N, C-alpha and C positions, 0 to 999 in steps of 0.2 A: 503492500497499502503507501510506504513513507514512497522509495523514489515511482512510479505512478507521479505522483502528485510533486514533485520536484522536478519530472518531464513538462505536466505538468505549464506548471508555472514557466520554465526554457522556453515554450511556445507561445507564450502569454509575450515574453519578451519581443520573435520576434514577428506577431502578430503590429505587435505596437509599435517596434520597427517600420511597418512593411503604412502601418496608414501614415507614423507622420504623426504622431507622438505619443508613443513610448518614456514619457524621461515621467512620469509617473508612474507606470509600470514597475519599467526596472527600479524606483525606489524600492513600492514596493518591495517586488521581487529581492533587492537585498536584503528585507530587511529582515526577510521570511529566513535565507537562504544563513543573515546572521543570529538568529534562535534556532535555523540546527547546526550549526555549530559546537552553540549551548549548550546542547541536545545530550549531545555526545561528544561533545566531554564531560 
């Protein structure tokens, strides 16, 4: 389940870039990845 969520986040970043409005989405993704890393520490 976790790898699937990570893949969704990455796919969302690509979609945001295509639309040209991915700035906020990338910020959200980075926050999620940081929260992820804390879970695994």
